[in-house]
PDB file of N, CA, C, O and CB in Angstrom:
ATOM      1  N   MET A   1     114.493  74.707  74.207  1.00  0.00           N
ATOM      2  CA  MET A   1     114.124  74.485  72.832  1.00  0.00           C
ATOM      3  C   MET A   1     115.162  75.160  71.939  1.00  0.00           C
ATOM      4  O   MET A   1     115.454  76.345  72.096  1.00  0.00           O
ATOM      5  CB  MET A   1     112.698  75.019  72.544  1.00  0.00           C
ATOM      6  N   GLU A   2     115.692  74.423  71.039  1.00  0.00           N
ATOM      7  CA  GLU A   2     116.710  74.958  70.156  1.00  0.00           C
ATOM      8  C   GLU A   2     116.063  75.688  68.989  1.00  0.00           C
ATOM      9  O   GLU A   2     114.869  75.553  68.721  1.00  0.00           O
ATOM     10  CB  GLU A   2     117.627  73.842  69.650  1.00  0.00           C
ATOM     11  N   VAL A   3     116.890  76.460  68.311  1.00  0.00           N
ATOM     12  CA  VAL A   3     116.398  77.228  67.161  1.00  0.00           C
ATOM     13  C   VAL A   3     115.936  76.297  66.038  1.00  0.00           C
ATOM     14  O   VAL A   3     114.940  76.575  65.371  1.00  0.00           O
ATOM     15  CB  VAL A   3     117.494  78.179  66.642  1.00  0.00           C
ATOM     16  N   THR A   4     116.651  75.206  65.833  1.00  0.00           N
ATOM     17  CA  THR A   4     116.262  74.272  64.768  1.00  0.00           C
ATOM     18  C   THR A   4     114.913  73.633  65.049  1.00  0.00           C
ATOM     19  O   THR A   4     114.155  73.368  64.115  1.00  0.00           O
ATOM     20  CB  THR A   4     117.320  73.186  64.602  1.00  0.00           C
ATOM     21  N   GLU A   5     114.597  73.382  66.305  1.00  0.00           N
ATOM     22  CA  GLU A   5     113.285  72.837  66.653  1.00  0.00           C
ATOM     23  C   GLU A   5     112.200  73.882  66.454  1.00  0.00           C
ATOM     24  O   GLU A   5     111.100  73.564  66.002  1.00  0.00           O
ATOM     25  CB  GLU A   5     113.276  72.334  68.104  1.00  0.00           C
ATOM     26  N   ALA A   6     112.509  75.129  66.790  1.00  0.00           N
ATOM     27  CA  ALA A   6     111.528  76.207  66.651  1.00  0.00           C
ATOM     28  C   ALA A   6     111.181  76.452  65.184  1.00  0.00           C
ATOM     29  O   ALA A   6     110.047  76.807  64.861  1.00  0.00           O
ATOM     30  CB  ALA A   6     112.060  77.499  67.289  1.00  0.00           C
ATOM     31  N   ILE A   7     112.144  76.265  64.309  1.00  0.00           N
ATOM     32  CA  ILE A   7     111.909  76.461  62.875  1.00  0.00           C
ATOM     33  C   ILE A   7     111.504  75.152  62.217  1.00  0.00           C
ATOM     34  O   ILE A   7     110.660  75.145  61.321  1.00  0.00           O
ATOM     35  CB  ILE A   7     113.163  77.032  62.191  1.00  0.00           C
ATOM     36  N   GLY A   8     112.092  74.049  62.647  1.00  0.00           N
ATOM     37  CA  GLY A   8     111.891  72.754  62.008  1.00  0.00           C
ATOM     38  C   GLY A   8     110.490  72.213  62.125  1.00  0.00           C
ATOM     39  O   GLY A   8     109.941  71.716  61.142  1.00  0.00           O
ATOM     40  N   ILE A   9     109.892  72.293  63.295  1.00  0.00           N
ATOM     41  CA  ILE A   9     108.551  71.724  63.508  1.00  0.00           C
ATOM     42  C   ILE A   9     107.494  72.448  62.660  1.00  0.00           C
ATOM     43  O   ILE A   9     106.716  71.784  61.974  1.00  0.00           O
ATOM     44  CB  ILE A   9     108.170  71.805  65.005  1.00  0.00           C
ATOM     45  N   PRO A  10     107.442  73.789  62.686  1.00  0.00           N
ATOM     46  CA  PRO A  10     106.465  74.452  61.802  1.00  0.00           C
ATOM     47  C   PRO A  10     106.748  74.198  60.320  1.00  0.00           C
ATOM     48  O   PRO A  10     105.818  74.119  59.517  1.00  0.00           O
ATOM     49  CB  PRO A  10     106.460  75.955  62.066  1.00  0.00           C
ATOM     50  N   LEU A  11     108.020  74.070  59.954  1.00  0.00           N
ATOM     51  CA  LEU A  11     108.380  73.797  58.570  1.00  0.00           C
ATOM     52  C   LEU A  11     107.890  72.414  58.142  1.00  0.00           C
ATOM     53  O   LEU A  11     107.380  72.245  57.035  1.00  0.00           O
ATOM     54  CB  LEU A  11     109.896  73.906  58.383  1.00  0.00           C
ATOM     55  N   ILE A  12     108.046  71.442  59.011  1.00  0.00           N
ATOM     56  CA  ILE A  12     107.566  70.082  58.713  1.00  0.00           C
ATOM     57  C   ILE A  12     106.047  70.066  58.593  1.00  0.00           C
ATOM     58  O   ILE A  12     105.502  69.442  57.682  1.00  0.00           O
ATOM     59  CB  ILE A  12     108.023  69.089  59.808  1.00  0.00           C
ATOM     60  N   VAL A  13     105.365  70.748  59.505  1.00  0.00           N
ATOM     61  CA  VAL A  13     103.900  70.814  59.445  1.00  0.00           C
ATOM     62  C   VAL A  13     103.467  71.473  58.135  1.00  0.00           C
ATOM     63  O   VAL A  13     102.525  71.021  57.485  1.00  0.00           O
ATOM     64  CB  VAL A  13     103.331  71.598  60.664  1.00  0.00           C
ATOM     65  N   PHE A  14     104.162  72.541  57.758  1.00  0.00           N
ATOM     66  CA  PHE A  14     103.841  73.216  56.505  1.00  0.00           C
ATOM     67  C   PHE A  14     104.042  72.282  55.316  1.00  0.00           C
ATOM     68  O   PHE A  14     103.172  72.183  54.450  1.00  0.00           O
ATOM     69  CB  PHE A  14     104.700  74.472  56.341  1.00  0.00           C
ATOM     70  N   MET A  15     105.169  71.607  55.270  1.00  0.00           N
ATOM     71  CA  MET A  15     105.497  70.745  54.134  1.00  0.00           C
ATOM     72  C   MET A  15     104.572  69.524  54.047  1.00  0.00           C
ATOM     73  O   MET A  15     104.291  69.042  52.949  1.00  0.00           O
ATOM     74  CB  MET A  15     106.949  70.285  54.234  1.00  0.00           C
ATOM     75  N   VAL A  16     104.102  69.026  55.180  1.00  0.00           N
ATOM     76  CA  VAL A  16     103.274  67.822  55.190  1.00  0.00           C
ATOM     77  C   VAL A  16     101.797  68.140  54.916  1.00  0.00           C
ATOM     78  O   VAL A  16     101.120  67.382  54.222  1.00  0.00           O
ATOM     79  CB  VAL A  16     103.412  67.106  56.533  1.00  0.00           C
ATOM     80  N   PHE A  17     101.304  69.243  55.454  1.00  0.00           N
ATOM     81  CA  PHE A  17      99.872  69.534  55.346  1.00  0.00           C
ATOM     82  C   PHE A  17      99.537  70.680  54.390  1.00  0.00           C
ATOM     83  O   PHE A  17      98.686  70.524  53.515  1.00  0.00           O
ATOM     84  CB  PHE A  17      99.330  69.857  56.702  1.00  0.00           C
ATOM     85  N   VAL A  18     100.179  71.795  54.545  1.00  0.00           N
ATOM     86  CA  VAL A  18      99.794  72.987  53.792  1.00  0.00           C
ATOM     87  C   VAL A  18     100.277  72.935  52.341  1.00  0.00           C
ATOM     88  O   VAL A  18      99.495  73.178  51.422  1.00  0.00           O
ATOM     89  CB  VAL A  18     100.345  74.230  54.472  1.00  0.00           C
ATOM     90  N   ALA A  19     101.538  72.625  52.132  1.00  0.00           N
ATOM     91  CA  ALA A  19     102.114  72.663  50.784  1.00  0.00           C
ATOM     92  C   ALA A  19     101.391  71.735  49.796  1.00  0.00           C
ATOM     93  O   ALA A  19     101.096  72.169  48.683  1.00  0.00           O
ATOM     94  CB  ALA A  19     103.583  72.286  50.848  1.00  0.00           C
ATOM     95  N   PRO A  20     101.097  70.494  50.149  1.00  0.00           N
ATOM     96  CA  PRO A  20     100.393  69.638  49.176  1.00  0.00           C
ATOM     97  C   PRO A  20      99.011  70.176  48.792  1.00  0.00           C
ATOM     98  O   PRO A  20      98.627  70.140  47.623  1.00  0.00           O
ATOM     99  CB  PRO A  20     100.244  68.235  49.740  1.00  0.00           C
ATOM    100  N   ILE A  21      98.277  70.667  49.774  1.00  0.00           N
ATOM    101  CA  ILE A  21      96.950  71.234  49.487  1.00  0.00           C
ATOM    102  C   ILE A  21      97.091  72.456  48.590  1.00  0.00           C
ATOM    103  O   ILE A  21      96.311  72.647  47.658  1.00  0.00           O
ATOM    104  CB  ILE A  21      96.213  71.613  50.801  1.00  0.00           C
ATOM    105  N   TRP A  22      98.087  73.275  48.877  1.00  0.00           N
ATOM    106  CA  TRP A  22      98.348  74.477  48.096  1.00  0.00           C
ATOM    107  C   TRP A  22      98.657  74.107  46.637  1.00  0.00           C
ATOM    108  O   TRP A  22      98.110  74.706  45.711  1.00  0.00           O
ATOM    109  CB  TRP A  22      99.519  75.279  48.713  1.00  0.00           C
ATOM    110  N   VAL A  23      99.514  73.141  46.448  1.00  0.00           N
ATOM    111  CA  VAL A  23      99.898  72.718  45.098  1.00  0.00           C
ATOM    112  C   VAL A  23      98.697  72.125  44.356  1.00  0.00           C
ATOM    113  O   VAL A  23      98.495  72.425  43.179  1.00  0.00           O
ATOM    114  CB  VAL A  23     101.050  71.688  45.161  1.00  0.00           C
ATOM    115  N   ILE A  24      97.908  71.297  45.017  1.00  0.00           N
ATOM    116  CA  ILE A  24      96.725  70.696  44.397  1.00  0.00           C
ATOM    117  C   ILE A  24      95.734  71.778  43.975  1.00  0.00           C
ATOM    118  O   ILE A  24      95.215  71.742  42.860  1.00  0.00           O
ATOM    119  CB  ILE A  24      96.050  69.701  45.365  1.00  0.00           C
ATOM    120  N   MET A  25      95.474  72.722  44.846  1.00  0.00           N
ATOM    121  CA  MET A  25      94.531  73.792  44.520  1.00  0.00           C
ATOM    122  C   MET A  25      95.053  74.661  43.378  1.00  0.00           C
ATOM    123  O   MET A  25      94.278  75.105  42.530  1.00  0.00           O
ATOM    124  CB  MET A  25      94.261  74.657  45.756  1.00  0.00           C
ATOM    125  N   HIS A  26      96.344  74.900  43.353  1.00  0.00           N
ATOM    126  CA  HIS A  26      96.944  75.711  42.293  1.00  0.00           C
ATOM    127  C   HIS A  26      96.743  75.048  40.937  1.00  0.00           C
ATOM    128  O   HIS A  26      96.287  75.696  39.995  1.00  0.00           O
ATOM    129  CB  HIS A  26      98.446  75.932  42.560  1.00  0.00           C
ATOM    130  N   TYR A  27      97.071  73.782  40.825  1.00  0.00           N
ATOM    131  CA  TYR A  27      96.947  73.090  39.544  1.00  0.00           C
ATOM    132  C   TYR A  27      95.492  72.828  39.162  1.00  0.00           C
ATOM    133  O   TYR A  27      95.175  72.749  37.975  1.00  0.00           O
ATOM    134  CB  TYR A  27      97.704  71.779  39.591  1.00  0.00           C
ATOM    135  N   ARG A  28      94.619  72.694  40.126  1.00  0.00           N
ATOM    136  CA  ARG A  28      93.197  72.558  39.832  1.00  0.00           C
ATOM    137  C   ARG A  28      92.672  73.848  39.200  1.00  0.00           C
ATOM    138  O   ARG A  28      91.895  73.808  38.246  1.00  0.00           O
ATOM    139  CB  ARG A  28      92.402  72.218  41.118  1.00  0.00           C
ATOM    140  N   THR A  29      93.097  74.979  39.732  1.00  0.00           N
ATOM    141  CA  THR A  29      92.707  76.270  39.176  1.00  0.00           C
ATOM    142  C   THR A  29      93.258  76.440  37.767  1.00  0.00           C
ATOM    143  O   THR A  29      92.546  76.918  36.883  1.00  0.00           O
ATOM    144  CB  THR A  29      93.193  77.411  40.076  1.00  0.00           C
ATOM    145  N   LEU A  30      94.499  76.062  37.543  1.00  0.00           N
ATOM    146  CA  LEU A  30      95.078  76.143  36.206  1.00  0.00           C
ATOM    147  C   LEU A  30      94.317  75.256  35.229  1.00  0.00           C
ATOM    148  O   LEU A  30      94.097  75.640  34.080  1.00  0.00           O
ATOM    149  CB  LEU A  30      96.556  75.747  36.239  1.00  0.00           C
ATOM    150  N   GLY A  31      93.922  74.091  35.674  1.00  0.00           N
ATOM    151  CA  GLY A  31      93.162  73.184  34.818  1.00  0.00           C
ATOM    152  C   GLY A  31      91.830  73.772  34.405  1.00  0.00           C
ATOM    153  O   GLY A  31      91.421  73.624  33.253  1.00  0.00           O
ATOM    154  N   LYS A  32      91.147  74.436  35.319  1.00  0.00           N
ATOM    155  CA  LYS A  32      89.868  75.057  34.996  1.00  0.00           C
ATOM    156  C   LYS A  32      90.050  76.208  34.019  1.00  0.00           C
ATOM    157  O   LYS A  32      89.213  76.412  33.140  1.00  0.00           O
ATOM    158  CB  LYS A  32      89.178  75.550  36.265  1.00  0.00           C
ATOM    159  N   LYS A  33      91.128  76.958  34.160  1.00  0.00           N
ATOM    160  CA  LYS A  33      91.382  78.076  33.257  1.00  0.00           C
ATOM    161  C   LYS A  33      91.690  77.595  31.855  1.00  0.00           C
ATOM    162  O   LYS A  33      91.293  78.239  30.884  1.00  0.00           O
ATOM    163  CB  LYS A  33      92.526  78.927  33.775  1.00  0.00           C
ATOM    164  N   SER A  34      92.378  76.495  31.726  1.00  0.00           N
ATOM    165  CA  SER A  34      92.807  76.018  30.414  1.00  0.00           C
ATOM    166  C   SER A  34      91.715  75.275  29.658  1.00  0.00           C
ATOM    167  O   SER A  34      91.916  74.922  28.496  1.00  0.00           O
ATOM    168  CB  SER A  34      93.999  75.124  30.567  1.00  0.00           C
ATOM    169  N   GLN A  35      90.581  75.030  30.271  1.00  0.00           N
ATOM    170  CA  GLN A  35      89.495  74.305  29.615  1.00  0.00           C
ATOM    171  C   GLN A  35      88.819  75.149  28.540  1.00  0.00           C
ATOM    172  O   GLN A  35      88.118  74.605  27.687  1.00  0.00           O
ATOM    173  CB  GLN A  35      88.468  73.860  30.644  1.00  0.00           C
ATOM    174  N   GLY A  36      89.010  76.442  28.563  1.00  0.00           N
ATOM    175  CA  GLY A  36      88.384  77.315  27.571  1.00  0.00           C
ATOM    176  C   GLY A  36      87.060  77.851  28.077  1.00  0.00           C
ATOM    177  O   GLY A  36      86.790  77.868  29.278  1.00  0.00           O
ATOM    178  N   LEU A  37      86.247  78.286  27.136  1.00  0.00           N
ATOM    179  CA  LEU A  37      84.969  78.885  27.488  1.00  0.00           C
ATOM    180  C   LEU A  37      83.928  77.823  27.853  1.00  0.00           C
ATOM    181  O   LEU A  37      83.866  76.748  27.258  1.00  0.00           O
ATOM    182  CB  LEU A  37      84.461  79.740  26.337  1.00  0.00           C
ATOM    183  N   SER A  38      83.132  78.163  28.835  1.00  0.00           N
ATOM    184  CA  SER A  38      82.012  77.283  29.167  1.00  0.00           C
ATOM    185  C   SER A  38      80.902  77.501  28.134  1.00  0.00           C
ATOM    186  O   SER A  38      80.982  78.423  27.323  1.00  0.00           O
ATOM    187  CB  SER A  38      81.489  77.555  30.624  1.00  0.00           C
ATOM    188  N   VAL A  39      79.896  76.677  28.163  1.00  0.00           N
ATOM    189  CA  VAL A  39      78.776  76.796  27.228  1.00  0.00           C
ATOM    190  C   VAL A  39      78.087  78.145  27.415  1.00  0.00           C
ATOM    191  O   VAL A  39      77.724  78.811  26.446  1.00  0.00           O
ATOM    192  CB  VAL A  39      77.763  75.636  27.429  1.00  0.00           C
ATOM    193  N   GLU A  40      77.916  78.532  28.665  1.00  0.00           N
ATOM    194  CA  GLU A  40      77.272  79.815  28.971  1.00  0.00           C
ATOM    195  C   GLU A  40      78.107  80.978  28.433  1.00  0.00           C
ATOM    196  O   GLU A  40      77.563  81.913  27.845  1.00  0.00           O
ATOM    197  CB  GLU A  40      77.062  79.967  30.496  1.00  0.00           C
ATOM    198  N   GLU A  41      79.420  80.923  28.632  1.00  0.00           N
ATOM    199  CA  GLU A  41      80.299  81.985  28.146  1.00  0.00           C
ATOM    200  C   GLU A  41      80.308  82.038  26.622  1.00  0.00           C
ATOM    201  O   GLU A  41      80.329  83.120  26.036  1.00  0.00           O
ATOM    202  CB  GLU A  41      81.721  81.782  28.672  1.00  0.00           C
ATOM    203  N   HIS A  42      80.293  80.879  25.986  1.00  0.00           N
ATOM    204  CA  HIS A  42      80.270  80.826  24.526  1.00  0.00           C
ATOM    205  C   HIS A  42      78.978  81.429  23.983  1.00  0.00           C
ATOM    206  O   HIS A  42      79.006  82.169  23.000  1.00  0.00           O
ATOM    207  CB  HIS A  42      80.425  79.377  24.039  1.00  0.00           C
ATOM    208  N   THR A  43      77.853  81.119  24.612  1.00  0.00           N
ATOM    209  CA  THR A  43      76.557  81.671  24.204  1.00  0.00           C
ATOM    210  C   THR A  43      76.550  83.185  24.366  1.00  0.00           C
ATOM    211  O   THR A  43      76.088  83.910  23.485  1.00  0.00           O
ATOM    212  CB  THR A  43      75.413  81.041  25.027  1.00  0.00           C
ATOM    213  N   LYS A  44      77.059  83.652  25.485  1.00  0.00           N
ATOM    214  CA  LYS A  44      77.112  85.099  25.738  1.00  0.00           C
ATOM    215  C   LYS A  44      78.008  85.786  24.710  1.00  0.00           C
ATOM    216  O   LYS A  44      77.679  86.874  24.237  1.00  0.00           O
ATOM    217  CB  LYS A  44      77.625  85.387  27.173  1.00  0.00           C
ATOM    218  N   LEU A  45      79.118  85.174  24.363  1.00  0.00           N
ATOM    219  CA  LEU A  45      80.028  85.735  23.370  1.00  0.00           C
ATOM    220  C   LEU A  45      79.348  85.822  22.002  1.00  0.00           C
ATOM    221  O   LEU A  45      79.517  86.813  21.292  1.00  0.00           O
ATOM    222  CB  LEU A  45      81.310  84.888  23.276  1.00  0.00           C
ATOM    223  N   GLN A  46      78.589  84.807  21.631  1.00  0.00           N
ATOM    224  CA  GLN A  46      77.849  84.841  20.371  1.00  0.00           C
ATOM    225  C   GLN A  46      76.810  85.962  20.366  1.00  0.00           C
ATOM    226  O   GLN A  46      76.637  86.652  19.361  1.00  0.00           O
ATOM    227  CB  GLN A  46      77.168  83.494  20.121  1.00  0.00           C
ATOM    228  N   GLN A  47      76.122  86.137  21.493  1.00  0.00           N
ATOM    229  CA  GLN A  47      75.130  87.213  21.599  1.00  0.00           C
ATOM    230  C   GLN A  47      75.797  88.573  21.469  1.00  0.00           C
ATOM    231  O   GLN A  47      75.292  89.452  20.770  1.00  0.00           O
ATOM    232  CB  GLN A  47      74.372  87.123  22.935  1.00  0.00           C
ATOM    233  N   LEU A  48      76.934  88.750  22.142  1.00  0.00           N
ATOM    234  CA  LEU A  48      77.653  90.020  22.051  1.00  0.00           C
ATOM    235  C   LEU A  48      78.148  90.292  20.639  1.00  0.00           C
ATOM    236  O   LEU A  48      78.131  91.435  20.181  1.00  0.00           O
ATOM    237  CB  LEU A  48      78.825  90.029  23.015  1.00  0.00           C
ATOM    238  N   ASN A  49      78.585  89.254  19.954  1.00  0.00           N
ATOM    239  CA  ASN A  49      79.024  89.404  18.572  1.00  0.00           C
ATOM    240  C   ASN A  49      77.866  89.830  17.679  1.00  0.00           C
ATOM    241  O   ASN A  49      78.032  90.685  16.809  1.00  0.00           O
ATOM    242  CB  ASN A  49      79.634  88.097  18.061  1.00  0.00           C
ATOM    243  N   GLN A  50      76.710  89.244  17.888  1.00  0.00           N
ATOM    244  CA  GLN A  50      75.521  89.594  17.106  1.00  0.00           C
ATOM    245  C   GLN A  50      75.126  91.055  17.351  1.00  0.00           C
ATOM    246  O   GLN A  50      74.793  91.775  16.410  1.00  0.00           O
ATOM    247  CB  GLN A  50      74.344  88.653  17.461  1.00  0.00           C
ATOM    248  N   VAL A  51      75.165  91.483  18.600  1.00  0.00           N
ATOM    249  CA  VAL A  51      74.836  92.874  18.929  1.00  0.00           C
ATOM    250  C   VAL A  51      75.848  93.824  18.282  1.00  0.00           C
ATOM    251  O   VAL A  51      75.472  94.875  17.765  1.00  0.00           O
ATOM    252  CB  VAL A  51      74.810  93.081  20.467  1.00  0.00           C
ATOM    253  N   ALA A  52      77.120  93.453  18.313  1.00  0.00           N
ATOM    254  CA  ALA A  52      78.150  94.290  17.701  1.00  0.00           C
ATOM    255  C   ALA A  52      77.949  94.414  16.193  1.00  0.00           C
ATOM    256  O   ALA A  52      78.156  95.489  15.631  1.00  0.00           O
ATOM    257  CB  ALA A  52      79.535  93.722  17.996  1.00  0.00           C
ATOM    258  N   GLU A  53      77.549  93.332  15.534  1.00  0.00           N
ATOM    259  CA  GLU A  53      77.278  93.379  14.096  1.00  0.00           C
ATOM    260  C   GLU A  53      76.077  94.277  13.802  1.00  0.00           C
ATOM    261  O   GLU A  53      76.095  95.036  12.834  1.00  0.00           O
ATOM    262  CB  GLU A  53      77.030  91.962  13.547  1.00  0.00           C
ATOM    263  N   GLN A  54      75.040  94.195  14.625  1.00  0.00           N
ATOM    264  CA  GLN A  54      73.870  95.060  14.452  1.00  0.00           C
ATOM    265  C   GLN A  54      74.255  96.525  14.634  1.00  0.00           C
ATOM    266  O   GLN A  54      73.827  97.384  13.864  1.00  0.00           O
ATOM    267  CB  GLN A  54      72.758  94.675  15.446  1.00  0.00           C
ATOM    268  N   MET A  55      75.057  96.803  15.647  1.00  0.00           N
ATOM    269  CA  MET A  55      75.494  98.181  15.885  1.00  0.00           C
ATOM    270  C   MET A  55      76.334  98.696  14.718  1.00  0.00           C
ATOM    271  O   MET A  55      76.194  99.849  14.310  1.00  0.00           O
ATOM    272  CB  MET A  55      76.297  98.272  17.193  1.00  0.00           C
ATOM    273  N   SER A  56      77.195  97.850  14.189  1.00  0.00           N
ATOM    274  CA  SER A  56      78.025  98.237  13.051  1.00  0.00           C
ATOM    275  C   SER A  56      77.156  98.587  11.854  1.00  0.00           C
ATOM    276  O   SER A  56      77.403  99.580  11.169  1.00  0.00           O
ATOM    277  CB  SER A  56      79.006  97.112  12.686  1.00  0.00           C
ATOM    278  N   SER A  57      76.140  97.773  11.603  1.00  0.00           N
ATOM    279  CA  SER A  57      75.223  98.037  10.498  1.00  0.00           C
ATOM    280  C   SER A  57      74.492  99.363  10.708  1.00  0.00           C
ATOM    281  O   SER A  57      74.344 100.144   9.769  1.00  0.00           O
ATOM    282  CB  SER A  57      74.211  96.887  10.352  1.00  0.00           C
ATOM    283  N   ARG A  58      74.045  99.614  11.911  1.00  0.00           N
ATOM    284  CA  ARG A  58      73.334 100.862  12.220  1.00  0.00           C
ATOM    285  C   ARG A  58      74.255 102.071  12.054  1.00  0.00           C
ATOM    286  O   ARG A  58      73.835 103.107  11.540  1.00  0.00           O
ATOM    287  CB  ARG A  58      72.771 100.820  13.656  1.00  0.00           C
ATOM    288  N   ILE A  59      75.492 101.941  12.483  1.00  0.00           N
ATOM    289  CA  ILE A  59      76.444 103.044  12.348  1.00  0.00           C
ATOM    290  C   ILE A  59      76.707 103.355  10.879  1.00  0.00           C
ATOM    291  O   ILE A  59      76.771 104.520  10.488  1.00  0.00           O
ATOM    292  CB  ILE A  59      77.762 102.708  13.062  1.00  0.00           C
ATOM    293  N   GLU A  60      76.859 102.308  10.067  1.00  0.00           N
ATOM    294  CA  GLU A  60      77.050 102.514   8.631  1.00  0.00           C
ATOM    295  C   GLU A  60      75.855 103.245   8.021  1.00  0.00           C
ATOM    296  O   GLU A  60      76.024 104.147   7.201  1.00  0.00           O
ATOM    297  CB  GLU A  60      77.267 101.167   7.919  1.00  0.00           C
ATOM    298  N   THR A  61      74.649 102.850   8.425  1.00  0.00           N
ATOM    299  CA  THR A  61      73.440 103.517   7.922  1.00  0.00           C
ATOM    300  C   THR A  61      73.416 104.979   8.344  1.00  0.00           C
ATOM    301  O   THR A  61      73.108 105.853   7.533  1.00  0.00           O
ATOM    302  CB  THR A  61      72.173 102.801   8.430  1.00  0.00           C
ATOM    303  N   LEU A  62      73.735 105.249   9.590  1.00  0.00           N
ATOM    304  CA  LEU A  62      73.758 106.630  10.072  1.00  0.00           C
ATOM    305  C   LEU A  62      74.810 107.458   9.337  1.00  0.00           C
ATOM    306  O   LEU A  62      74.573 108.624   9.019  1.00  0.00           O
ATOM    307  CB  LEU A  62      74.025 106.661  11.578  1.00  0.00           C
ATOM    308  N   GLU A  63      75.956 106.869   9.069  1.00  0.00           N
ATOM    309  CA  GLU A  63      77.000 107.590   8.338  1.00  0.00           C
ATOM    310  C   GLU A  63      76.546 107.906   6.916  1.00  0.00           C
ATOM    311  O   GLU A  63      76.844 108.984   6.402  1.00  0.00           O
ATOM    312  CB  GLU A  63      78.301 106.771   8.309  1.00  0.00           C
ATOM    313  N   LYS A  64      75.829 106.981   6.270  1.00  0.00           N
ATOM    314  CA  LYS A  64      75.309 107.244   4.926  1.00  0.00           C
ATOM    315  C   LYS A  64      74.305 108.390   4.946  1.00  0.00           C
ATOM    316  O   LYS A  64      74.313 109.245   4.061  1.00  0.00           O
ATOM    317  CB  LYS A  64      74.655 105.981   4.345  1.00  0.00           C
ATOM    318  N   ILE A  65      73.445 108.405   5.954  1.00  0.00           N
ATOM    319  CA  ILE A  65      72.456 109.484   6.085  1.00  0.00           C
ATOM    320  C   ILE A  65      73.173 110.809   6.291  1.00  0.00           C
ATOM    321  O   ILE A  65      72.836 111.805   5.650  1.00  0.00           O
ATOM    322  CB  ILE A  65      71.478 109.208   7.262  1.00  0.00           C
ATOM    323  N   LEU A  66      74.158 110.828   7.178  1.00  0.00           N
ATOM    324  CA  LEU A  66      74.901 112.064   7.428  1.00  0.00           C
ATOM    325  C   LEU A  66      75.675 112.523   6.193  1.00  0.00           C
ATOM    326  O   LEU A  66      75.747 113.719   5.913  1.00  0.00           O
ATOM    327  CB  LEU A  66      75.860 111.870   8.596  1.00  0.00           C
ATOM    328  N   ASP A  67      76.252 111.575   5.457  1.00  0.00           N
ATOM    329  CA  ASP A  67      76.960 111.931   4.222  1.00  0.00           C
ATOM    330  C   ASP A  67      76.021 112.585   3.221  1.00  0.00           C
ATOM    331  O   ASP A  67      76.414 113.522   2.527  1.00  0.00           O
ATOM    332  CB  ASP A  67      77.608 110.690   3.598  1.00  0.00           C
ATOM    333  N   ALA A  68      74.782 112.102   3.137  1.00  0.00           N
ATOM    334  CA  ALA A  68      73.814 112.659   2.197  1.00  0.00           C
ATOM    335  C   ALA A  68      73.328 114.037   2.640  1.00  0.00           C
ATOM    336  O   ALA A  68      73.141 114.931   1.813  1.00  0.00           O
ATOM    337  CB  ALA A  68      72.628 111.714   2.043  1.00  0.00           C
ATOM    338  N   GLU A  69      73.123 114.205   3.950  1.00  0.00           N
ATOM    339  CA  GLU A  69      72.570 115.461   4.449  1.00  0.00           C
ATOM    340  C   GLU A  69      73.627 116.521   4.708  1.00  0.00           C
ATOM    341  O   GLU A  69      73.409 117.700   4.427  1.00  0.00           O
ATOM    342  CB  GLU A  69      71.802 115.211   5.708  1.00  0.00           C
ATOM    343  N   THR A  70      74.769 116.109   5.241  1.00  0.00           N
ATOM    344  CA  THR A  70      75.844 117.031   5.578  1.00  0.00           C
ATOM    345  C   THR A  70      77.165 116.407   5.142  1.00  0.00           C
ATOM    346  O   THR A  70      77.798 115.695   5.921  1.00  0.00           O
ATOM    347  CB  THR A  70      75.853 117.359   7.103  1.00  0.00           C
ATOM    348  N   PRO A  71      77.584 116.668   3.911  1.00  0.00           N
ATOM    349  CA  PRO A  71      78.772 115.999   3.376  1.00  0.00           C
ATOM    350  C   PRO A  71      80.072 116.250   4.154  1.00  0.00           C
ATOM    351  O   PRO A  71      80.955 115.392   4.152  1.00  0.00           O
ATOM    352  CB  PRO A  71      78.969 116.427   1.970  1.00  0.00           C
ATOM    353  N   ASP A  72      80.206 117.380   4.801  1.00  0.00           N
ATOM    354  CA  ASP A  72      81.463 117.682   5.504  1.00  0.00           C
ATOM    355  C   ASP A  72      81.403 117.430   7.014  1.00  0.00           C
ATOM    356  O   ASP A  72      82.182 118.006   7.772  1.00  0.00           O
ATOM    357  CB  ASP A  72      81.840 119.121   5.260  1.00  0.00           C
ATOM    358  N   TRP A  73      80.493 116.585   7.439  1.00  0.00           N
ATOM    359  CA  TRP A  73      80.348 116.327   8.879  1.00  0.00           C
ATOM    360  C   TRP A  73      81.572 115.625   9.463  1.00  0.00           C
ATOM    361  O   TRP A  73      81.874 115.804  10.643  1.00  0.00           O
ATOM    362  CB  TRP A  73      79.104 115.483   9.138  1.00  0.00           C
ATOM    363  N   ARG A  74      82.273 114.838   8.671  1.00  0.00           N
ATOM    364  CA  ARG A  74      83.433 114.114   9.174  1.00  0.00           C
ATOM    365  C   ARG A  74      84.574 115.040   9.549  1.00  0.00           C
ATOM    366  O   ARG A  74      85.325 114.761  10.484  1.00  0.00           O
ATOM    367  CB  ARG A  74      83.906 113.120   8.150  1.00  0.00           C
ATOM    368  N   LYS A  75      84.704 116.133   8.830  1.00  0.00           N
ATOM    369  CA  LYS A  75      85.769 117.106   9.115  1.00  0.00           C
ATOM    370  C   LYS A  75      85.598 117.730  10.489  1.00  0.00           C
ATOM    371  O   LYS A  75      86.579 118.052  11.159  1.00  0.00           O
ATOM    372  CB  LYS A  75      85.790 118.203   8.049  1.00  0.00           C
ATOM    373  N   LYS A  76      84.357 117.899  10.902  1.00  0.00           N
ATOM    374  CA  LYS A  76      84.079 118.514  12.207  1.00  0.00           C
ATOM    375  C   LYS A  76      84.499 117.626  13.374  1.00  0.00           C
ATOM    376  O   LYS A  76      84.806 118.131  14.454  1.00  0.00           O
ATOM    377  CB  LYS A  76      82.601 118.834  12.324  1.00  0.00           C
ATOM    378  N   TYR A  77      84.515 116.314  13.170  1.00  0.00           N
ATOM    379  CA  TYR A  77      84.744 115.380  14.270  1.00  0.00           C
ATOM    380  C   TYR A  77      86.073 114.645  14.169  1.00  0.00           C
ATOM    381  O   TYR A  77      86.283 113.664  14.881  1.00  0.00           O
ATOM    382  CB  TYR A  77      83.629 114.382  14.324  1.00  0.00           C
ATOM    383  N   GLU A  78      86.963 115.090  13.313  1.00  0.00           N
ATOM    384  CA  GLU A  78      88.280 114.462  13.209  1.00  0.00           C
ATOM    385  C   GLU A  78      89.241 115.054  14.199  1.00  0.00           C
ATOM    386  O   GLU A  78      90.401 114.645  14.254  1.00  0.00           O
ATOM    387  CB  GLU A  78      88.834 114.604  11.809  1.00  0.00           C
TER     388      GLU A  78
END
């Protein structure tokens, strides 16, 4: 068995069977990534945004309370 046969046969098998499947799977994955957010992901993102807005409002309220009760509280935590 020559060296070219030892390398050539596995290379041909790879190019005929493995490489096409590999390329198809690669581009299929890229296609799924480029589709954007799914409906479930979009809903979850909206929920997280709503929670973040509520937290922001609560933090502002807490800061107003602290400003009224302890005006120099910000200096302690800078």
